[in-house]
Phi, psi and omega in degrees: 000316183294328175297323179288328187276329184298307179300324181291322175297314175296328167298321182291318182305310184291335179275345193292336176299327172311310181300317182289322178296322178297315180298320178296324183288329166302311181292332179279312198260324189269309179287316181089025186248099179293322182298313174303320174304311179290328173291320181292322180299315182294315179301337180297339176281355179289326176300301183296331184289321175295315171301316176297319178291326177298314178285332174296321179291325171274008181055035186260149167267130176283153184278148195294328178292326181294331180271317191285314189290310181295321176292323183291322181295319176300317179293318179303303189289331179301315175294319182291317170297328170296315177297316178289316180267332183100130180294147178293350176262351178269000000 
């Protein structure tokens, strides 16, 4: 039973940046808080970091799609939010 639950939990962790991007979009555009938006964008990396650590402890190699898609989404949305709202370091 534990083996069937681990991949599902890992899929949710790898997919979690999409929820953080959605929350950051709301923070930027609805609430108008750039600071909260950037904090949420940074928090979006927590799910993949936990999943990568989990798989490293279990000595498993993550599937490429689970790594590339969420991190590419985070990179793309960071650039787009940065162009629109201004990057936090500028």
